[in-house]
C-alpha positions as CSV (number, residue, x, y, z in Angstrom):
1,M,22.0,45.0,-116.3
2,I,21.6,42.3,-113.6
3,F,20.8,43.4,-110.1
4,I,21.2,41.5,-106.9
5,S,19.6,42.5,-103.6
6,R,21.7,42.9,-100.5
7,Q,20.9,43.2,-96.7
8,I,22.1,46.1,-94.7
9,P,21.7,47.0,-91.1
10,R,18.5,49.0,-90.2
11,R,19.7,52.3,-88.7
12,A,16.5,53.4,-87.0
13,G,13.2,52.0,-86.1
14,S,11.8,48.8,-84.7
15,A,12.8,45.4,-83.5
16,A,13.8,44.0,-86.8
17,S,17.5,44.7,-87.3
18,V,18.1,43.8,-91.0
19,Q,16.3,45.2,-94.0
20,T,16.6,44.6,-97.7
21,A,18.3,47.4,-99.5
22,R,17.9,48.7,-103.0
23,A,19.1,46.2,-105.5
24,T,22.8,46.6,-106.2
25,P,24.1,46.4,-109.7
26,L,26.1,43.2,-110.3
27,T,28.8,45.3,-111.8
28,A,29.3,47.0,-108.5
29,L,30.1,43.7,-106.7
30,P,33.7,43.6,-107.8
31,L,34.2,47.0,-106.1
32,L,32.5,45.8,-102.9
33,A,34.7,42.7,-102.9
34,L,37.8,44.9,-103.5
35,L,36.9,47.2,-100.6
36,L,36.2,44.3,-98.3
37,A,39.4,42.6,-99.2
38,A,41.3,45.9,-98.6
39,A,39.7,46.3,-95.2
40,I,40.6,42.8,-94.2
41,L,44.1,43.3,-95.5
42,L,44.5,46.5,-93.6
43,S,43.2,44.9,-90.4
44,A,45.6,42.1,-90.7
45,C,48.6,44.4,-90.9
46,A,48.4,44.9,-87.2
47,D,48.9,42.2,-84.6
48,R,45.8,40.9,-82.9
49,P,45.8,38.9,-79.7
50,G,45.5,35.1,-79.4
51,A,42.5,33.3,-77.9
52,D,44.3,32.7,-74.6
53,V,45.5,36.3,-74.1
54,L,43.5,36.7,-70.9
55,T,45.2,33.8,-69.1
56,P,46.0,35.2,-65.6
57,N,49.6,35.8,-64.5
58,L,49.9,36.1,-60.7
59,T,53.5,37.4,-60.8
60,E,53.9,41.0,-59.6
61,A,56.4,43.0,-61.5
62,P,58.1,46.2,-59.9
63,G,56.6,49.3,-61.4
64,A,53.6,47.6,-63.1
65,K,50.5,49.5,-62.4
66,P,47.2,47.7,-61.8
67,H,43.7,48.7,-63.1
68,T,40.5,46.9,-62.3
69,I,37.9,46.9,-65.1
70,L,34.3,46.0,-64.4
71,V,32.5,44.3,-67.2
72,A,28.9,44.2,-68.4
73,T,28.4,42.3,-71.6
74,T,25.9,40.7,-73.9
75,R,28.5,38.1,-75.1
76,A,28.3,34.5,-74.3
77,R,30.8,33.0,-71.9
78,D,33.7,31.2,-73.6
79,P,34.9,27.9,-71.9
80,R,38.3,28.1,-73.4
81,P,41.0,29.0,-70.9
82,G,42.1,32.7,-71.1
83,T,39.2,33.9,-73.2
84,L,36.3,34.7,-70.8
85,F,33.8,35.8,-73.5
86,S,33.3,34.9,-77.2
87,G,31.9,36.8,-80.1
88,E,28.6,35.0,-79.9
89,R,25.5,36.5,-78.3
90,G,24.6,35.5,-74.8
91,T,21.1,35.1,-73.5
92,G,21.1,38.3,-71.5
93,L,23.5,40.6,-69.5
94,D,26.5,39.0,-67.9
95,F,29.3,40.4,-65.8
96,A,32.9,40.0,-64.8
97,N,35.6,41.7,-62.8
98,V,39.1,41.9,-64.4
99,T,42.4,43.3,-63.1
100,L,45.2,44.0,-65.5
101,T,48.6,45.6,-65.0
102,V,50.5,48.0,-67.3
103,P,54.3,47.7,-67.6
104,P,56.7,50.5,-66.5
105,A,57.9,51.1,-70.1
106,H,54.4,51.5,-71.5
107,Q,54.1,53.6,-74.6
108,P,51.2,56.1,-74.4
109,G,48.5,55.3,-76.9
110,G,49.7,51.7,-77.5
111,I,49.0,48.3,-76.2
112,E,51.8,45.9,-75.2
113,W,50.2,42.6,-76.1
114,P,51.5,39.5,-74.4
115,K,53.5,37.6,-77.0
116,Q,52.6,34.3,-75.3
117,A,50.2,33.6,-72.6
118,P,50.3,34.3,-69.7
119,G,52.6,37.2,-70.6
120,N,55.4,39.0,-68.8
121,P,54.1,41.8,-66.5
122,A,57.5,43.5,-66.6
123,T,57.2,44.3,-70.3
124,E,53.5,43.5,-71.3
125,M,50.0,44.2,-70.3
126,V,48.7,41.0,-68.6
127,V,45.7,39.9,-66.8
128,H,46.3,39.4,-63.1
129,E,42.9,38.2,-62.0
130,A,39.6,37.6,-63.8
131,V,36.3,36.4,-62.2
132,Y,32.8,36.1,-63.5
133,R,29.9,37.8,-61.7
134,D,26.3,36.5,-61.9
135,T,23.9,39.2,-60.9
136,D,23.1,42.9,-61.1
137,Q,23.7,43.0,-57.3
138,D,27.2,41.7,-57.7
139,F,28.0,44.3,-60.4
140,V,26.8,47.2,-58.2
141,R,28.5,45.8,-55.1
142,D,31.8,45.7,-57.0
143,L,31.3,49.1,-58.4
144,N,30.6,50.6,-55.0
145,A,33.6,48.9,-53.5
146,Q,35.9,50.5,-56.2
147,L,34.3,53.9,-55.7
148,A,34.7,53.7,-52.0
149,R,38.5,53.6,-52.5
150,L,38.4,57.0,-54.2
151,P,38.1,60.3,-52.3
152,A,34.8,62.2,-52.3
153,G,34.7,64.4,-55.4
154,N,36.6,61.9,-57.5
155,R,34.0,59.0,-57.4
156,N,33.4,59.0,-61.1
157,V,32.6,56.2,-63.6
158,L,33.7,56.0,-67.2
159,V,31.5,53.6,-69.2
160,F,33.3,52.6,-72.5
161,V,31.3,51.0,-75.4
162,H,33.6,49.5,-78.1
163,G,33.0,49.4,-81.8
164,Y,32.7,46.9,-84.7
165,N,35.3,44.2,-85.5
166,T,36.4,44.0,-81.8
167,M,37.2,40.9,-79.7
168,F,36.4,41.0,-76.1
169,S,40.1,41.1,-75.2
170,E,40.8,44.0,-77.5
171,A,38.1,46.1,-75.9
172,L,39.3,45.2,-72.4
173,Y,43.0,46.1,-73.2
174,R,42.0,49.3,-75.0
175,L,40.0,50.6,-71.9
176,T,42.9,49.7,-69.7
177,Q,45.3,51.7,-72.0
178,M,43.0,54.7,-71.9
179,T,42.5,54.5,-68.2
180,H,46.3,54.3,-67.6
181,D,47.3,57.1,-70.1
182,S,44.6,59.6,-68.9
183,D,45.7,59.3,-65.3
184,V,42.3,60.4,-64.2
185,P,40.5,59.2,-61.0
186,G,37.5,57.1,-61.5
187,V,36.2,53.5,-62.1
188,P,36.3,52.2,-65.7
189,V,33.3,50.1,-66.8
190,L,33.4,48.1,-70.1
191,F,30.0,47.5,-71.9
192,S,30.9,44.8,-74.4
193,W,28.4,43.7,-77.0
194,A,28.7,40.6,-79.2
195,S,31.1,41.6,-81.9
196,R,32.8,38.7,-83.7
197,G,35.9,40.5,-84.3
198,K,35.9,39.9,-88.1
199,T,35.8,42.5,-90.8
200,E,33.5,40.4,-92.9
201,D,30.9,40.2,-90.1
202,Y,29.7,43.8,-90.4
203,V,26.1,42.8,-90.5
204,Y,26.3,40.4,-87.7
205,D,28.0,43.0,-85.6
206,N,25.5,45.7,-86.5
207,N,22.6,43.4,-85.5
208,S,24.4,42.5,-82.3
209,A,24.8,46.2,-81.5
210,T,21.2,46.9,-82.2
211,A,20.1,43.9,-80.0
212,A,22.3,45.3,-77.1
213,R,20.4,48.6,-76.7
214,D,18.2,47.4,-73.8
215,N,21.1,45.9,-72.0
216,L,23.2,49.0,-72.3
217,E,20.2,50.9,-70.9
218,R,20.1,48.3,-68.0
219,T,23.8,48.8,-67.4
220,L,23.6,52.6,-67.3
221,T,20.7,52.3,-64.9
222,L,22.8,50.0,-62.6
223,V,25.7,52.6,-62.7
224,A,23.2,55.3,-61.8
225,S,22.0,53.3,-58.9
226,S,25.6,53.1,-57.5
227,K,27.4,55.8,-55.5
228,A,29.0,57.3,-58.5
229,E,29.1,61.1,-58.4
230,K,29.6,61.6,-62.2
231,I,29.0,59.2,-65.1
232,T,30.9,59.7,-68.4
233,I,30.1,57.6,-71.4
234,M,32.6,57.1,-74.3
235,A,31.5,55.1,-77.4
236,H,33.7,54.1,-80.4
237,S,32.7,53.4,-84.0
238,M,29.5,51.2,-84.1
239,G,29.3,51.4,-80.3
240,N,27.9,54.9,-80.8
241,W,24.8,53.4,-82.5
242,V,24.2,51.3,-79.4
243,T,24.9,54.3,-77.1
244,V,22.8,57.0,-78.8
245,E,19.9,54.6,-79.3
246,A,20.0,53.5,-75.6
247,L,20.2,57.1,-74.4
248,R,17.3,58.0,-76.8
249,Q,15.0,55.3,-75.6
250,M,15.8,56.2,-71.9
251,K,14.8,59.8,-72.6
252,I,11.6,58.7,-74.4
253,G,10.8,56.3,-71.5
254,G,11.4,59.0,-68.9
255,N,14.3,57.0,-67.4
256,G,17.2,59.2,-68.5
257,L,20.3,59.6,-66.4
258,P,20.1,62.4,-63.8
259,A,21.5,65.5,-65.6
260,N,23.5,66.6,-62.6
261,R,25.4,63.3,-62.6
262,V,26.3,63.2,-66.3
263,G,30.0,64.0,-66.9
264,N,30.2,63.9,-70.7
265,I,29.0,61.8,-73.6
266,I,31.9,61.3,-76.0
267,L,31.2,59.8,-79.5
268,A,34.6,58.7,-81.0
269,A,34.7,57.9,-84.7
270,P,30.9,57.4,-84.7
271,D,29.7,54.9,-87.3
272,I,26.2,56.6,-87.4
273,D,24.5,58.1,-90.5
274,V,24.8,61.9,-90.2
275,D,21.1,62.4,-91.0
276,V,20.0,59.8,-88.3
277,F,22.3,61.6,-85.7
278,K,20.7,65.0,-86.6
279,S,17.2,63.6,-86.0
280,Q,18.4,61.9,-82.8
281,L,19.8,65.3,-81.5
282,K,16.6,67.0,-82.3
283,R,14.7,64.4,-80.3
284,F,17.2,65.0,-77.3
285,G,16.8,68.8,-77.7
286,K,19.9,70.9,-77.0
287,P,21.6,69.1,-74.2
288,E,22.8,70.8,-71.0
289,K,26.2,69.4,-71.8
290,P,26.9,68.9,-75.5
291,F,27.8,65.7,-77.1
292,I,31.6,65.5,-77.7
293,V,32.2,64.2,-81.2
294,I,35.6,63.0,-82.2
295,V,36.1,63.0,-86.1
296,S,38.8,62.3,-88.6
297,R,38.2,62.7,-92.3
298,D,40.9,60.2,-93.3
299,D,39.1,57.3,-91.4
300,K,39.3,54.3,-93.8
301,A,37.0,52.1,-91.7
302,L,34.2,54.7,-91.9
303,G,34.8,55.2,-95.6
304,F,34.1,51.4,-96.0
305,S,30.9,51.9,-93.8
306,D,29.9,54.8,-96.1
307,F,30.0,52.4,-99.1
308,L,27.9,49.8,-97.3
309,A,25.4,52.4,-96.4
310,G,24.8,53.6,-100.0
311,G,27.2,56.5,-99.9
312,K,25.7,58.1,-96.8
313,V,28.4,60.0,-94.9
314,R,29.1,58.7,-91.4
315,L,29.2,61.1,-88.5
316,G,32.9,60.2,-87.7
317,N,34.2,61.6,-91.0
318,Y,31.6,64.4,-91.5
319,T,33.2,67.6,-92.8
320,N,30.9,70.4,-91.5
321,D,32.1,70.9,-87.8
322,D,30.1,74.2,-87.6
323,E,26.8,72.4,-88.3
324,L,27.4,69.9,-85.6
325,V,28.4,72.6,-83.1
326,A,25.1,74.5,-84.0
327,L,23.2,71.3,-83.1
328,G,24.8,71.3,-79.6
329,A,28.0,69.2,-80.1
330,V,31.7,70.0,-79.4
331,V,33.7,68.6,-82.3
332,I,37.3,67.3,-81.8
333,D,38.8,67.1,-85.3
334,M,41.8,64.7,-85.4
335,T,42.2,64.6,-89.2
336,N,45.7,66.1,-89.0
337,V,46.9,63.7,-86.3
338,K,49.0,60.7,-87.4
339,A,47.3,57.5,-86.5
340,M,48.9,54.5,-84.9
341,D,46.7,52.0,-86.8
342,P,46.5,51.5,-90.5
343,M,42.7,52.2,-90.8
344,N,43.1,55.7,-89.0
345,H,40.1,54.5,-86.9
346,G,41.6,54.5,-83.5
347,K,42.9,58.1,-83.1
348,F,40.6,58.7,-80.1
349,A,42.8,56.5,-77.9
350,Q,45.7,58.8,-78.5
351,L,43.8,61.7,-76.8
352,A,44.5,60.4,-73.4
353,Q,48.3,61.0,-73.6
354,L,47.6,64.6,-74.6
355,A,45.7,65.3,-71.5
356,P,48.2,67.5,-69.7
357,A,48.7,69.8,-72.7
358,L,45.0,70.0,-73.4
359,R,44.3,70.8,-69.7
360,G,46.7,73.8,-70.0
361,Q,45.2,74.9,-73.3
362,L,41.7,74.8,-71.9
363,A,42.7,76.6,-68.7
364,A,44.4,79.4,-70.8
365,H,41.2,79.7,-72.9
366,G,39.0,79.9,-69.8
367,A,41.2,82.7,-68.5
368,L,40.8,84.9,-71.5
369,A,38.9,88.2,-70.9
370,G,36.1,89.3,-73.2
371,A,35.0,87.5,-76.2
372,K,36.7,84.1,-76.6
373,P,37.3,82.1,-79.8
374,N,35.0,79.1,-80.1
375,T,37.9,76.9,-81.6
376,I,41.2,76.0,-80.1
377,E,44.1,74.0,-81.7
378,L,46.8,71.8,-80.3
379,D,49.3,69.4,-82.0
380,G,47.1,69.1,-85.0
381,I,43.8,68.7,-83.1
382,Q,41.1,71.2,-83.7
383,I,38.4,71.6,-81.1
384,S,35.3,73.5,-82.1
385,G,32.4,74.6,-79.8
386,V,34.6,75.1,-76.7
387,N,32.4,78.0,-75.5
388,Q,29.5,75.7,-74.8
389,N,28.7,74.5,-71.3
390,I,31.3,71.8,-71.1
391,G,33.8,70.4,-68.7
392,L,35.6,69.0,-71.8
393,L,36.5,65.3,-71.2
394,P,37.0,64.6,-67.6
395,A,40.0,62.6,-68.9
396,L,41.4,66.0,-70.1
397,A,40.2,68.3,-67.4
398,A,41.1,66.4,-64.3
399,P,43.4,68.3,-61.9
400,A,47.1,67.3,-62.0
401,G,48.1,65.1,-59.0
402,A,44.7,63.7,-58.3
403,A,44.6,60.1,-57.2
404,T,44.5,57.6,-60.1
405,P,42.6,54.3,-60.5
406,A,46.0,52.6,-60.5
407,E,46.5,53.8,-56.9
408,V,43.3,52.3,-55.7
409,A,42.9,49.1,-57.8
410,T,43.7,45.6,-56.7
411,P,47.1,44.2,-57.9
412,G,47.2,43.4,-61.6
413,V,48.9,42.7,-65.0
414,A,51.1,43.8,-68.1
415,A,51.4,44.9,-72.2
416,T,52.9,44.8,-76.4
417,P,53.5,47.1,-79.5
418,A,50.7,49.4,-80.5
419,A,47.7,47.7,-82.2
420,P,44.8,49.4,-83.9
421,A,42.2,50.9,-81.5
422,R,38.9,49.2,-81.9
């Protein structure tokens, strides 16, 4: 039998981000090609935005709600109009400030993409204003300005770290959708690392994610230096690798986020080797607030990642919820939830629309006398580990009627049919 070596991303360790894996039988290559082709085909089934989708539209439509997103990124600036940042790596950490609006007829969980730039704010999500920022000081000043518009007690920040195969515009629109649907007070911050947004660039993306660890640490440090009262981090897919590694090195270096200011750390569909995650949790020790892990066992994207990793199960489709709970995690299992994307990889984005019902379920659980069940279920979602010290997802636990980011942001932009969450 003929063997051929392949390169896979290094999941732990030092500066080198690629290592040579065990030789792969040549007879396995047709299967790899088939899986890659299937992944590309499934990704192509959903609409993806054009290169000019971020072209600003200054028109204000009645009922369209604005949201301002602060951006920290390791991507290179893109000179093309309506693009802002490319999939190539920049030389360091860069910043931007983008205001978008969501149309009155927005469908929860979906994104109303502009059919043609600059889009129609009455029916689509569109960019109203986008400006580059050059320095750390600019970023913190913008963040404090947004926080100052919120009442004391609601000056919270959500840092979102996107996953593999994600264009900048897709990450920006996804965070806008979640911010709008959750209706929770706070300032959204997008940390965007240099993904090329192509299924076939898995290794490039993995190396970009690994190279972004230090700059995510720098971003979190900047957020902590602001007037934010609580900082919640949500990572998706490969973004979890960047996030957990950044938090791990911050802890090792003695520069961790202040425990009393951490809201929650939410790991959605994590593309992390389960064994690596277990070792990382042991290094962290049992956290004061557990990691919230969102899993789905029918996630096709993570199945593809399993194959590339030599059959090692990814955390996002792990089957032993009880083991993760014992390690100090709360597990939100969305296996039985129908996805809005063909890869079943973006279910996490649908949680925001269930916020009111989950708030009620959690309140009822908290009011129970005596011994309480450690698992609750709602609309196909199973949440295990709810008796741990948790404020379960600020996006799900915020009081009804609180001021929303839309009410305090600058005027913005509009939206299109549901695309896969990335």
